[in-house]
N, C-alpha and C positions, 0 to 999 in steps of 0.2 A: 504494500500500500504506500509506504513512504517513498519508494522508488518512483511510483507513478506520479506522486505529488511533485517530487523534485524534477522529474522529466517535464511535467506540465509547466512548472515555473520557468525552466530553461526555454521551452518553446514560446512561452508568452513574451519573455524578454527579447528573444530573437525576432518575434513578430513586431515588437515595438520598434526595434532598431530598423527594420526594413520598411516601416510605414513612413508616411510624410511627416507626421507629428507624433509625439510621444506623451502619454499621460505623465510619465516620470519627469519629463522635461518641463511640463507645465508648472511644476513646483519650483523650477529654477528661475532665476532672474530674467533671462531672455526668452522664455517661453518655448525654447527648444525647437523652433521651426527649422526644418532642413534647409540647407543652403539653396536658395532659388536664384540668387544673383551673386555676382562676384563682389564680395565685400572684403576689403583689406584695411587694416589699420596702418597708419603711417609709422611703422616701426621696422627696424631691420631685424628679420627673424631668420634662423638657420633653416627653417623648413617651410615650404609653401604647399598647402594641401591641394589635392586635385581640383580641377575646375568642376563646378556643380553639374555640368552635363555628363560627367564621367562617374559620378557617385553611385548611381543606381547599378551600373554594370560592375563596378568594383565591389559593391556590397553583395551582388550575386555571386561573384567569384569567392568572396570571403565566406559566404554561407556554404558554398560547395566544399571549401576547405574545412570548415567547421564540422561538417558531417562525415568527413573521411575517417575511415578506421584502418588501423594496422599499417599506416604509412610511416608515422612517426610515433615515438613514445608519447604518452598522454601529456606529460609535463612540457615536452618540447613543443608539441602542437598547441598547447595552451599559451605558451609564451609567444609563438608566432602569430596565433589568432589575435592576441591582445595587441601586439605591435602593428599588425595589419589594420585592425580597427582604428587605432590611434592615427595611423598614416592616412587612412581614408578620410578621417575627421568629418563625419557626415552631419554633425550638428554645429551650430554656432557656439554653443556653450554646453558643458557637461560631458564632453567626450571622455575625459579621464575618469570621471566618476562612474559613468556607465561602463566603461572598459574594465574598471576594477570589479564591478558587479558581475560582468560577463565572465571574468576569471573564476569567481566563486561558483557561479552556476555551471560553468564548464566542468570544474573539478567535481562538483556534486553529481552531475549527469554521468561522468565517467567512473564514478564510484571511488574517487580518490579522496573525497571529503564527505564525512557522514552527515554533516549539517552545516549551514552557513555560519562559519565562525570568523571569517576574515573580512568583515566590513571595516575598512580602514579609512574611509573618506573623512570622517570627523577628526580622526587623529591627524591625518595628513593636512587637512585644512588648518588645524590648530597649531601645527608645528612647521609651517612653511618656512 
């Protein structure tokens, strides 16, 4: 029963990521709307995320990788999955927080974590 609940949670979060807006992101300051226009801050940054017109295809590739089995050890796949999500950067705000949540749900879904014990967002925010 617990496995079914955990798997359902992981599928719900994946569905949220792939939709145009996210209920989780509505709680955040910028409402979590997916990038629909090229918006850049006037800062020098080491990484520029993909253009909005590529985000849907990139998320599709990311989802296929997420569901692959037996290609990589689970922990390696989890790290790559997280880094790919951060690189795609599908939301204007909250990508890091959602990415950390995806790590937890991935590890639960793969049986590596018995329950969600690794919610680090509050700690990370407090100790920036």
